[in-house]
PyMOL Python script that loads the backbone (N, CA, C, O; Angstrom):
from pymol import cmd

cmd.read_pdbstr("""\
ATOM      1  N   MET A   1     -11.371  -3.255  12.761  1.00  0.00           N
ATOM      2  CA  MET A   1     -10.347  -4.062  12.116  1.00  0.00           C
ATOM      3  C   MET A   1      -9.333  -3.174  11.386  1.00  0.00           C
ATOM      4  O   MET A   1      -8.132  -3.443  11.427  1.00  0.00           O
ATOM      5  N   THR A   2      -9.813  -2.115  10.717  1.00  0.00           N
ATOM      6  CA  THR A   2      -8.887  -1.265   9.969  1.00  0.00           C
ATOM      7  C   THR A   2      -7.930  -0.511  10.894  1.00  0.00           C
ATOM      8  O   THR A   2      -6.896  -0.016  10.444  1.00  0.00           O
ATOM      9  N   ASP A   3      -8.265  -0.422  12.175  1.00  0.00           N
ATOM     10  CA  ASP A   3      -7.351   0.223  13.115  1.00  0.00           C
ATOM     11  C   ASP A   3      -6.125  -0.648  13.395  1.00  0.00           C
ATOM     12  O   ASP A   3      -5.178  -0.191  14.036  1.00  0.00           O
ATOM     13  N   GLN A   4      -6.133  -1.893  12.923  1.00  0.00           N
ATOM     14  CA  GLN A   4      -4.986  -2.785  13.088  1.00  0.00           C
ATOM     15  C   GLN A   4      -4.046  -2.767  11.879  1.00  0.00           C
ATOM     16  O   GLN A   4      -3.025  -3.454  11.882  1.00  0.00           O
ATOM     17  N   ILE A   5      -4.382  -1.989  10.851  1.00  0.00           N
ATOM     18  CA  ILE A   5      -3.495  -1.845   9.687  1.00  0.00           C
ATOM     19  C   ILE A   5      -2.316  -0.987  10.110  1.00  0.00           C
ATOM     20  O   ILE A   5      -2.493   0.072  10.711  1.00  0.00           O
ATOM     21  N   CYS A   6      -1.116  -1.445   9.796  1.00  0.00           N
ATOM     22  CA  CYS A   6       0.109  -0.753  10.210  1.00  0.00           C
ATOM     23  C   CYS A   6       0.771  -0.101   8.984  1.00  0.00           C
ATOM     24  O   CYS A   6       1.015  -0.766   7.978  1.00  0.00           O
ATOM     25  N   TYR A   7       1.053   1.181   9.079  1.00  0.00           N
ATOM     26  CA  TYR A   7       1.658   1.942   7.991  1.00  0.00           C
ATOM     27  C   TYR A   7       3.111   2.263   8.333  1.00  0.00           C
ATOM     28  O   TYR A   7       3.409   2.748   9.424  1.00  0.00           O
ATOM     29  N   SER A   8       4.006   1.987   7.394  1.00  0.00           N
ATOM     30  CA  SER A   8       5.413   2.290   7.630  1.00  0.00           C
ATOM     31  C   SER A   8       5.659   3.792   7.487  1.00  0.00           C
ATOM     32  O   SER A   8       4.822   4.539   6.981  1.00  0.00           O
ATOM     33  N   ALA A   9       6.817   4.195   7.945  1.00  0.00           N
ATOM     34  CA  ALA A   9       7.281   5.545   7.634  1.00  0.00           C
ATOM     35  C   ALA A   9       7.552   5.601   6.134  1.00  0.00           C
ATOM     36  O   ALA A   9       7.795   4.574   5.499  1.00  0.00           O
ATOM     37  N   LYS A  10       7.508   6.790   5.583  1.00  0.00           N
ATOM     38  CA  LYS A  10       7.792   6.949   4.155  1.00  0.00           C
ATOM     39  C   LYS A  10       9.300   7.004   3.947  1.00  0.00           C
ATOM     40  O   LYS A  10      10.039   7.509   4.793  1.00  0.00           O
ATOM     41  N   TYR A  11       9.740   6.484   2.824  1.00  0.00           N
ATOM     42  CA  TYR A  11      11.157   6.536   2.448  1.00  0.00           C
ATOM     43  C   TYR A  11      11.215   6.759   0.948  1.00  0.00           C
ATOM     44  O   TYR A  11      10.233   6.497   0.254  1.00  0.00           O
ATOM     45  N   ASN A  12      12.334   7.235   0.430  1.00  0.00           N
ATOM     46  CA  ASN A  12      12.352   7.577  -0.988  1.00  0.00           C
ATOM     47  C   ASN A  12      13.726   7.387  -1.618  1.00  0.00           C
ATOM     48  O   ASN A  12      14.747   7.246  -0.944  1.00  0.00           O
ATOM     49  N   ASP A  13      13.696   7.392  -2.960  1.00  0.00           N
ATOM     50  CA  ASP A  13      14.905   7.463  -3.768  1.00  0.00           C
ATOM     51  C   ASP A  13      14.782   8.746  -4.589  1.00  0.00           C
ATOM     52  O   ASP A  13      14.022   9.640  -4.218  1.00  0.00           O
ATOM     53  N   GLU A  14      15.505   8.848  -5.681  1.00  0.00           N
ATOM     54  CA  GLU A  14      15.478  10.076  -6.474  1.00  0.00           C
ATOM     55  C   GLU A  14      14.164  10.290  -7.212  1.00  0.00           C
ATOM     56  O   GLU A  14      13.833  11.423  -7.563  1.00  0.00           O
ATOM     57  N   GLU A  15      13.403   9.212  -7.454  1.00  0.00           N
ATOM     58  CA  GLU A  15      12.209   9.308  -8.289  1.00  0.00           C
ATOM     59  C   GLU A  15      10.902   9.083  -7.534  1.00  0.00           C
ATOM     60  O   GLU A  15       9.892   9.717  -7.839  1.00  0.00           O
ATOM     61  N   TYR A  16      10.915   8.183  -6.551  1.00  0.00           N
ATOM     62  CA  TYR A  16       9.683   7.776  -5.881  1.00  0.00           C
ATOM     63  C   TYR A  16       9.770   7.926  -4.372  1.00  0.00           C
ATOM     64  O   TYR A  16      10.847   7.904  -3.776  1.00  0.00           O
ATOM     65  N   GLU A  17       8.594   8.078  -3.781  1.00  0.00           N
ATOM     66  CA  GLU A  17       8.396   7.966  -2.345  1.00  0.00           C
ATOM     67  C   GLU A  17       7.735   6.605  -2.132  1.00  0.00           C
ATOM     68  O   GLU A  17       6.860   6.216  -2.907  1.00  0.00           O
ATOM     69  N   TYR A  18       8.139   5.886  -1.102  1.00  0.00           N
ATOM     70  CA  TYR A  18       7.650   4.531  -0.852  1.00  0.00           C
ATOM     71  C   TYR A  18       7.083   4.418   0.556  1.00  0.00           C
ATOM     72  O   TYR A  18       7.406   5.203   1.447  1.00  0.00           O
ATOM     73  N   ARG A  19       6.242   3.432   0.723  1.00  0.00           N
ATOM     74  CA  ARG A  19       5.795   3.016   2.056  1.00  0.00           C
ATOM     75  C   ARG A  19       5.234   1.615   1.916  1.00  0.00           C
ATOM     76  O   ARG A  19       4.815   1.206   0.833  1.00  0.00           O
ATOM     77  N   HIS A  20       5.231   0.895   3.005  1.00  0.00           N
ATOM     78  CA  HIS A  20       4.579  -0.406   2.994  1.00  0.00           C
ATOM     79  C   HIS A  20       3.499  -0.418   4.062  1.00  0.00           C
ATOM     80  O   HIS A  20       3.570   0.287   5.069  1.00  0.00           O
ATOM     81  N   VAL A  21       2.505  -1.243   3.803  1.00  0.00           N
ATOM     82  CA  VAL A  21       1.341  -1.343   4.681  1.00  0.00           C
ATOM     83  C   VAL A  21       1.201  -2.805   5.078  1.00  0.00           C
ATOM     84  O   VAL A  21       1.151  -3.691   4.224  1.00  0.00           O
ATOM     85  N   ILE A  22       1.139  -3.045   6.375  1.00  0.00           N
ATOM     86  CA  ILE A  22       1.020  -4.410   6.882  1.00  0.00           C
ATOM     87  C   ILE A  22      -0.430  -4.643   7.317  1.00  0.00           C
ATOM     88  O   ILE A  22      -0.964  -3.951   8.185  1.00  0.00           O
ATOM     89  N   LEU A  23      -1.038  -5.637   6.684  1.00  0.00           N
ATOM     90  CA  LEU A  23      -2.437  -5.951   6.970  1.00  0.00           C
ATOM     91  C   LEU A  23      -2.557  -7.011   8.056  1.00  0.00           C
ATOM     92  O   LEU A  23      -1.737  -7.928   8.110  1.00  0.00           O
ATOM     93  N   PRO A  24      -3.567  -6.905   8.928  1.00  0.00           N
ATOM     94  CA  PRO A  24      -3.842  -7.994   9.866  1.00  0.00           C
ATOM     95  C   PRO A  24      -4.359  -9.211   9.093  1.00  0.00           C
ATOM     96  O   PRO A  24      -4.858  -9.074   7.976  1.00  0.00           O
ATOM     97  N   LYS A  25      -4.239 -10.382   9.682  1.00  0.00           N
ATOM     98  CA  LYS A  25      -4.605 -11.628   8.995  1.00  0.00           C
ATOM     99  C   LYS A  25      -6.026 -11.624   8.451  1.00  0.00           C
ATOM    100  O   LYS A  25      -6.259 -12.090   7.335  1.00  0.00           O
ATOM    101  N   ALA A  26      -6.971 -11.111   9.210  1.00  0.00           N
ATOM    102  CA  ALA A  26      -8.375 -11.130   8.776  1.00  0.00           C
ATOM    103  C   ALA A  26      -8.580 -10.335   7.485  1.00  0.00           C
ATOM    104  O   ALA A  26      -9.375 -10.736   6.635  1.00  0.00           O
ATOM    105  N   ILE A  27      -7.880  -9.224   7.330  1.00  0.00           N
ATOM    106  CA  ILE A  27      -7.990  -8.433   6.107  1.00  0.00           C
ATOM    107  C   ILE A  27      -7.136  -9.056   5.010  1.00  0.00           C
ATOM    108  O   ILE A  27      -7.546  -9.071   3.849  1.00  0.00           O
ATOM    109  N   ALA A  28      -5.975  -9.564   5.349  1.00  0.00           N
ATOM    110  CA  ALA A  28      -5.069 -10.151   4.356  1.00  0.00           C
ATOM    111  C   ALA A  28      -5.728 -11.320   3.620  1.00  0.00           C
ATOM    112  O   ALA A  28      -5.414 -11.568   2.456  1.00  0.00           O
ATOM    113  N   LYS A  29      -6.623 -12.028   4.275  1.00  0.00           N
ATOM    114  CA  LYS A  29      -7.319 -13.149   3.633  1.00  0.00           C
ATOM    115  C   LYS A  29      -8.172 -12.692   2.451  1.00  0.00           C
ATOM    116  O   LYS A  29      -8.461 -13.488   1.557  1.00  0.00           O
ATOM    117  N   LYS A  30      -8.574 -11.432   2.434  1.00  0.00           N
ATOM    118  CA  LYS A  30      -9.425 -10.898   1.371  1.00  0.00           C
ATOM    119  C   LYS A  30      -8.630 -10.443   0.147  1.00  0.00           C
ATOM    120  O   LYS A  30      -9.216 -10.128  -0.889  1.00  0.00           O
ATOM    121  N   VAL A  31      -7.317 -10.408   0.258  1.00  0.00           N
ATOM    122  CA  VAL A  31      -6.469  -9.877  -0.808  1.00  0.00           C
ATOM    123  C   VAL A  31      -6.121 -10.977  -1.808  1.00  0.00           C
ATOM    124  O   VAL A  31      -5.720 -12.074  -1.419  1.00  0.00           O
ATOM    125  N   VAL A  32      -6.276 -10.678  -3.091  1.00  0.00           N
ATOM    126  CA  VAL A  32      -5.844 -11.598  -4.144  1.00  0.00           C
ATOM    127  C   VAL A  32      -4.321 -11.556  -4.161  1.00  0.00           C
ATOM    128  O   VAL A  32      -3.731 -10.490  -4.335  1.00  0.00           O
ATOM    129  N   LYS A  33      -3.690 -12.694  -3.983  1.00  0.00           N
ATOM    130  CA  LYS A  33      -2.246 -12.735  -3.753  1.00  0.00           C
ATOM    131  C   LYS A  33      -1.386 -12.451  -4.985  1.00  0.00           C
ATOM    132  O   LYS A  33      -0.243 -12.015  -4.845  1.00  0.00           O
ATOM    133  N   ASP A  34      -1.914 -12.691  -6.188  1.00  0.00           N
ATOM    134  CA  ASP A  34      -1.071 -12.603  -7.385  1.00  0.00           C
ATOM    135  C   ASP A  34      -1.369 -11.411  -8.281  1.00  0.00           C
ATOM    136  O   ASP A  34      -1.006 -11.427  -9.457  1.00  0.00           O
ATOM    137  N   LYS A  35      -2.018 -10.385  -7.761  1.00  0.00           N
ATOM    138  CA  LYS A  35      -2.296  -9.232  -8.616  1.00  0.00           C
ATOM    139  C   LYS A  35      -2.163  -7.940  -7.835  1.00  0.00           C
ATOM    140  O   LYS A  35      -2.359  -7.895  -6.620  1.00  0.00           O
ATOM    141  N   LEU A  36      -1.830  -6.906  -8.559  1.00  0.00           N
ATOM    142  CA  LEU A  36      -1.752  -5.579  -7.957  1.00  0.00           C
ATOM    143  C   LEU A  36      -3.162  -5.020  -7.825  1.00  0.00           C
ATOM    144  O   LEU A  36      -4.013  -5.245  -8.686  1.00  0.00           O
ATOM    145  N   MET A  37      -3.399  -4.293  -6.745  1.00  0.00           N
ATOM    146  CA  MET A  37      -4.720  -3.734  -6.505  1.00  0.00           C
ATOM    147  C   MET A  37      -4.825  -2.315  -7.038  1.00  0.00           C
ATOM    148  O   MET A  37      -3.861  -1.550  -7.015  1.00  0.00           O
ATOM    149  N   THR A  38      -6.001  -1.985  -7.510  1.00  0.00           N
ATOM    150  CA  THR A  38      -6.289  -0.607  -7.889  1.00  0.00           C
ATOM    151  C   THR A  38      -6.516   0.196  -6.608  1.00  0.00           C
ATOM    152  O   THR A  38      -6.660  -0.369  -5.524  1.00  0.00           O
ATOM    153  N   GLU A  39      -6.546   1.502  -6.751  1.00  0.00           N
ATOM    154  CA  GLU A  39      -6.821   2.338  -5.582  1.00  0.00           C
ATOM    155  C   GLU A  39      -8.186   2.006  -4.987  1.00  0.00           C
ATOM    156  O   GLU A  39      -8.326   1.963  -3.765  1.00  0.00           O
ATOM    157  N   ALA A  40      -9.174   1.775  -5.811  1.00  0.00           N
ATOM    158  CA  ALA A  40     -10.512   1.429  -5.303  1.00  0.00           C
ATOM    159  C   ALA A  40     -10.471   0.131  -4.502  1.00  0.00           C
ATOM    160  O   ALA A  40     -11.152   0.014  -3.483  1.00  0.00           O
ATOM    161  N   GLU A  41      -9.685  -0.839  -4.950  1.00  0.00           N
ATOM    162  CA  GLU A  41      -9.598  -2.128  -4.244  1.00  0.00           C
ATOM    163  C   GLU A  41      -8.904  -1.991  -2.899  1.00  0.00           C
ATOM    164  O   GLU A  41      -9.386  -2.534  -1.905  1.00  0.00           O
ATOM    165  N   TRP A  42      -7.781  -1.276  -2.845  1.00  0.00           N
ATOM    166  CA  TRP A  42      -7.113  -1.180  -1.545  1.00  0.00           C
ATOM    167  C   TRP A  42      -7.867  -0.278  -0.579  1.00  0.00           C
ATOM    168  O   TRP A  42      -7.806  -0.480   0.634  1.00  0.00           O
ATOM    169  N   ARG A  43      -8.567   0.704  -1.098  1.00  0.00           N
ATOM    170  CA  ARG A  43      -9.406   1.524  -0.211  1.00  0.00           C
ATOM    171  C   ARG A  43     -10.583   0.702   0.325  1.00  0.00           C
ATOM    172  O   ARG A  43     -11.003   0.893   1.466  1.00  0.00           O
ATOM    173  N   ALA A  44     -11.113  -0.208  -0.493  1.00  0.00           N
ATOM    174  CA  ALA A  44     -12.250  -1.040  -0.085  1.00  0.00           C
ATOM    175  C   ALA A  44     -11.908  -1.977   1.066  1.00  0.00           C
ATOM    176  O   ALA A  44     -12.795  -2.353   1.833  1.00  0.00           O
ATOM    177  N   ILE A  45     -10.640  -2.363   1.205  1.00  0.00           N
ATOM    178  CA  ILE A  45     -10.268  -3.231   2.331  1.00  0.00           C
ATOM    179  C   ILE A  45      -9.829  -2.421   3.549  1.00  0.00           C
ATOM    180  O   ILE A  45      -9.472  -2.994   4.578  1.00  0.00           O
ATOM    181  N   GLY A  46      -9.855  -1.086   3.438  1.00  0.00           N
ATOM    182  CA  GLY A  46      -9.601  -0.249   4.604  1.00  0.00           C
ATOM    183  C   GLY A  46      -8.282   0.493   4.626  1.00  0.00           C
ATOM    184  O   GLY A  46      -7.991   1.182   5.604  1.00  0.00           O
ATOM    185  N   VAL A  47      -7.473   0.379   3.587  1.00  0.00           N
ATOM    186  CA  VAL A  47      -6.208   1.115   3.545  1.00  0.00           C
ATOM    187  C   VAL A  47      -6.529   2.583   3.272  1.00  0.00           C
ATOM    188  O   VAL A  47      -7.274   2.905   2.346  1.00  0.00           O
ATOM    189  N   GLN A  48      -5.953   3.470   4.093  1.00  0.00           N
ATOM    190  CA  GLN A  48      -6.209   4.905   3.967  1.00  0.00           C
ATOM    191  C   GLN A  48      -4.904   5.647   3.758  1.00  0.00           C
ATOM    192  O   GLN A  48      -4.019   5.629   4.613  1.00  0.00           O
ATOM    193  N   GLN A  49      -4.795   6.298   2.612  1.00  0.00           N
ATOM    194  CA  GLN A  49      -3.610   7.086   2.275  1.00  0.00           C
ATOM    195  C   GLN A  49      -4.051   8.276   1.430  1.00  0.00           C
ATOM    196  O   GLN A  49      -5.155   8.295   0.886  1.00  0.00           O
ATOM    197  N   SER A  50      -3.180   9.256   1.332  1.00  0.00           N
ATOM    198  CA  SER A  50      -3.470  10.387   0.464  1.00  0.00           C
ATOM    199  C   SER A  50      -3.394   9.953  -0.996  1.00  0.00           C
ATOM    200  O   SER A  50      -3.011   8.821  -1.291  1.00  0.00           O
ATOM    201  N   ARG A  51      -3.752  10.832  -1.888  1.00  0.00           N
ATOM    202  CA  ARG A  51      -3.797  10.518  -3.316  1.00  0.00           C
ATOM    203  C   ARG A  51      -2.406  10.284  -3.896  1.00  0.00           C
ATOM    204  O   ARG A  51      -1.398  10.767  -3.380  1.00  0.00           O
ATOM    205  N   GLY A  52      -2.393   9.525  -4.985  1.00  0.00           N
ATOM    206  CA  GLY A  52      -1.157   9.329  -5.724  1.00  0.00           C
ATOM    207  C   GLY A  52      -0.424   8.033  -5.446  1.00  0.00           C
ATOM    208  O   GLY A  52       0.491   7.681  -6.191  1.00  0.00           O
ATOM    209  N   TRP A  53      -0.794   7.311  -4.400  1.00  0.00           N
ATOM    210  CA  TRP A  53      -0.119   6.056  -4.069  1.00  0.00           C
ATOM    211  C   TRP A  53      -0.577   4.941  -5.000  1.00  0.00           C
ATOM    212  O   TRP A  53      -1.761   4.835  -5.322  1.00  0.00           O
ATOM    213  N   VAL A  54       0.371   4.110  -5.429  1.00  0.00           N
ATOM    214  CA  VAL A  54       0.099   2.996  -6.338  1.00  0.00           C
ATOM    215  C   VAL A  54       0.649   1.713  -5.715  1.00  0.00           C
ATOM    216  O   VAL A  54       1.801   1.674  -5.283  1.00  0.00           O
ATOM    217  N   HIS A  55      -0.167   0.674  -5.671  1.00  0.00           N
ATOM    218  CA  HIS A  55       0.288  -0.652  -5.242  1.00  0.00           C
ATOM    219  C   HIS A  55       1.133  -1.184  -6.388  1.00  0.00           C
ATOM    220  O   HIS A  55       0.598  -1.554  -7.433  1.00  0.00           O
ATOM    221  N   TYR A  56       2.457  -1.228  -6.202  1.00  0.00           N
ATOM    222  CA  TYR A  56       3.351  -1.467  -7.337  1.00  0.00           C
ATOM    223  C   TYR A  56       4.032  -2.829  -7.355  1.00  0.00           C
ATOM    224  O   TYR A  56       4.620  -3.200  -8.371  1.00  0.00           O
ATOM    225  N   MET A  57       3.970  -3.580  -6.267  1.00  0.00           N
ATOM    226  CA  MET A  57       4.674  -4.856  -6.261  1.00  0.00           C
ATOM    227  C   MET A  57       4.045  -5.814  -5.258  1.00  0.00           C
ATOM    228  O   MET A  57       3.599  -5.407  -4.185  1.00  0.00           O
ATOM    229  N   VAL A  58       4.017  -7.089  -5.625  1.00  0.00           N
ATOM    230  CA  VAL A  58       3.578  -8.156  -4.727  1.00  0.00           C
ATOM    231  C   VAL A  58       4.828  -8.858  -4.232  1.00  0.00           C
ATOM    232  O   VAL A  58       5.629  -9.347  -5.029  1.00  0.00           O
ATOM    233  N   HIS A  59       4.999  -8.909  -2.915  1.00  0.00           N
ATOM    234  CA  HIS A  59       6.139  -9.599  -2.304  1.00  0.00           C
ATOM    235  C   HIS A  59       5.638 -10.963  -1.847  1.00  0.00           C
ATOM    236  O   HIS A  59       5.083 -11.096  -0.756  1.00  0.00           O
ATOM    237  N   LYS A  60       5.835 -11.968  -2.682  1.00  0.00           N
ATOM    238  CA  LYS A  60       5.219 -13.287  -2.447  1.00  0.00           C
ATOM    239  C   LYS A  60       5.515 -13.910  -1.079  1.00  0.00           C
ATOM    240  O   LYS A  60       4.625 -14.549  -0.518  1.00  0.00           O
ATOM    241  N   PRO A  61       6.719 -13.756  -0.516  1.00  0.00           N
ATOM    242  CA  PRO A  61       6.925 -14.350   0.812  1.00  0.00           C
ATOM    243  C   PRO A  61       6.058 -13.718   1.908  1.00  0.00           C
ATOM    244  O   PRO A  61       5.786 -14.347   2.930  1.00  0.00           O
ATOM    245  N   GLU A  62       5.626 -12.470   1.687  1.00  0.00           N
ATOM    246  CA  GLU A  62       4.807 -11.782   2.680  1.00  0.00           C
ATOM    247  C   GLU A  62       3.614 -11.107   1.997  1.00  0.00           C
ATOM    248  O   GLU A  62       3.601  -9.884   1.859  1.00  0.00           O
ATOM    249  N   PRO A  63       2.619 -11.879   1.570  1.00  0.00           N
ATOM    250  CA  PRO A  63       1.496 -11.285   0.843  1.00  0.00           C
ATOM    251  C   PRO A  63       0.643 -10.335   1.682  1.00  0.00           C
ATOM    252  O   PRO A  63      -0.163  -9.584   1.133  1.00  0.00           O
ATOM    253  N   HIS A  64       0.811 -10.357   3.001  1.00  0.00           N
ATOM    254  CA  HIS A  64       0.069  -9.434   3.868  1.00  0.00           C
ATOM    255  C   HIS A  64       0.722  -8.055   3.930  1.00  0.00           C
ATOM    256  O   HIS A  64       0.180  -7.142   4.554  1.00  0.00           O
ATOM    257  N   VAL A  65       1.891  -7.894   3.282  1.00  0.00           N
ATOM    258  CA  VAL A  65       2.573  -6.609   3.224  1.00  0.00           C
ATOM    259  C   VAL A  65       2.355  -6.021   1.827  1.00  0.00           C
ATOM    260  O   VAL A  65       2.785  -6.595   0.827  1.00  0.00           O
ATOM    261  N   LEU A  66       1.686  -4.877   1.777  1.00  0.00           N
ATOM    262  CA  LEU A  66       1.427  -4.212   0.504  1.00  0.00           C
ATOM    263  C   LEU A  66       2.500  -3.154   0.281  1.00  0.00           C
ATOM    264  O   LEU A  66       2.797  -2.372   1.185  1.00  0.00           O
ATOM    265  N   LEU A  67       3.076  -3.123  -0.899  1.00  0.00           N
ATOM    266  CA  LEU A  67       4.137  -2.184  -1.226  1.00  0.00           C
ATOM    267  C   LEU A  67       3.583  -1.087  -2.133  1.00  0.00           C
ATOM    268  O   LEU A  67       3.037  -1.363  -3.201  1.00  0.00           O
ATOM    269  N   PHE A  68       3.732   0.151  -1.691  1.00  0.00           N
ATOM    270  CA  PHE A  68       3.201   1.304  -2.417  1.00  0.00           C
ATOM    271  C   PHE A  68       4.317   2.264  -2.776  1.00  0.00           C
ATOM    272  O   PHE A  68       5.350   2.328  -2.109  1.00  0.00           O
ATOM    273  N   ARG A  69       4.082   3.014  -3.856  1.00  0.00           N
ATOM    274  CA  ARG A  69       4.991   4.092  -4.222  1.00  0.00           C
ATOM    275  C   ARG A  69       4.187   5.180  -4.918  1.00  0.00           C
ATOM    276  O   ARG A  69       3.073   4.959  -5.393  1.00  0.00           O
ATOM    277  N   ARG A  70       4.797   6.371  -4.962  1.00  0.00           N
ATOM    278  CA  ARG A  70       4.239   7.464  -5.750  1.00  0.00           C
ATOM    279  C   ARG A  70       5.387   8.367  -6.190  1.00  0.00           C
ATOM    280  O   ARG A  70       6.408   8.477  -5.512  1.00  0.00           O
ATOM    281  N   LYS A  71       5.197   9.005  -7.330  1.00  0.00           N
ATOM    282  CA  LYS A  71       6.205   9.914  -7.848  1.00  0.00           C
ATOM    283  C   LYS A  71       6.425  11.029  -6.824  1.00  0.00           C
ATOM    284  O   LYS A  71       5.478  11.465  -6.170  1.00  0.00           O
ATOM    285  N   LEU A  72       7.638  11.479  -6.687  1.00  0.00           N
ATOM    286  CA  LEU A  72       7.930  12.527  -5.728  1.00  0.00           C
ATOM    287  C   LEU A  72       7.134  13.803  -6.011  1.00  0.00           C
ATOM    288  O   LEU A  72       6.758  14.503  -5.071  1.00  0.00           O
ATOM    289  N   GLU A  73       6.867  14.123  -7.277  1.00  0.00           N
ATOM    290  CA  GLU A  73       6.054  15.302  -7.586  1.00  0.00           C
ATOM    291  C   GLU A  73       4.660  15.160  -7.018  1.00  0.00           C
ATOM    292  O   GLU A  73       4.092  16.139  -6.536  1.00  0.00           O
ATOM    293  N   ALA A  74       4.087  13.954  -7.063  1.00  0.00           N
ATOM    294  CA  ALA A  74       2.745  13.703  -6.524  1.00  0.00           C
ATOM    295  C   ALA A  74       2.739  13.884  -5.014  1.00  0.00           C
ATOM    296  O   ALA A  74       1.748  14.342  -4.445  1.00  0.00           O
ATOM    297  N   ALA A  75       3.835  13.527  -4.368  1.00  0.00           N
ATOM    298  CA  ALA A  75       3.915  13.639  -2.913  1.00  0.00           C
ATOM    299  C   ALA A  75       3.818  15.090  -2.475  1.00  0.00           C
ATOM    300  O   ALA A  75       3.234  15.372  -1.428  1.00  0.00           O
ATOM    301  N   THR A  76       4.369  16.010  -3.237  1.00  0.00           N
ATOM    302  CA  THR A  76       4.317  17.426  -2.850  1.00  0.00           C
ATOM    303  C   THR A  76       2.969  18.057  -3.149  1.00  0.00           C
ATOM    304  O   THR A  76       2.646  19.108  -2.595  1.00  0.00           O
ATOM    305  N   GLN A  77       2.168  17.431  -4.024  1.00  0.00           N
ATOM    306  CA  GLN A  77       0.850  17.964  -4.377  1.00  0.00           C
ATOM    307  C   GLN A  77      -0.260  17.423  -3.500  1.00  0.00           C
ATOM    308  O   GLN A  77      -1.333  18.023  -3.435  1.00  0.00           O
ATOM    309  N   ALA A  78      -0.032  16.295  -2.815  1.00  0.00           N
ATOM    310  CA  ALA A  78      -1.093  15.652  -2.018  1.00  0.00           C
ATOM    311  C   ALA A  78      -1.298  16.350  -0.692  1.00  0.00           C
ATOM    312  O   ALA A  78      -2.149  15.939   0.096  1.00  0.00           O
TER     313      ALA A  78
END
""", "prot")
cmd.dss("prot")
cmd.show_as("cartoon", "prot")
cmd.util.cbc("prot")
cmd.orient("prot")
């Protein structure tokens, strides 16, 4: 099932690097829609990323899309 998780290309602004992760329906059903997940929570549902990524926003129209960011300094250290 985790092989169906889709990871976007990374993009950035002056401060952060961003990416979004699209979950398949079966995994998306396990996600609490109104709260940000800790790293332990998103790793527990099968999301795999290097260190430093933070689930920073819930996009209510598309709760199956997780929005992540990390400071640009963290991106160079990971």
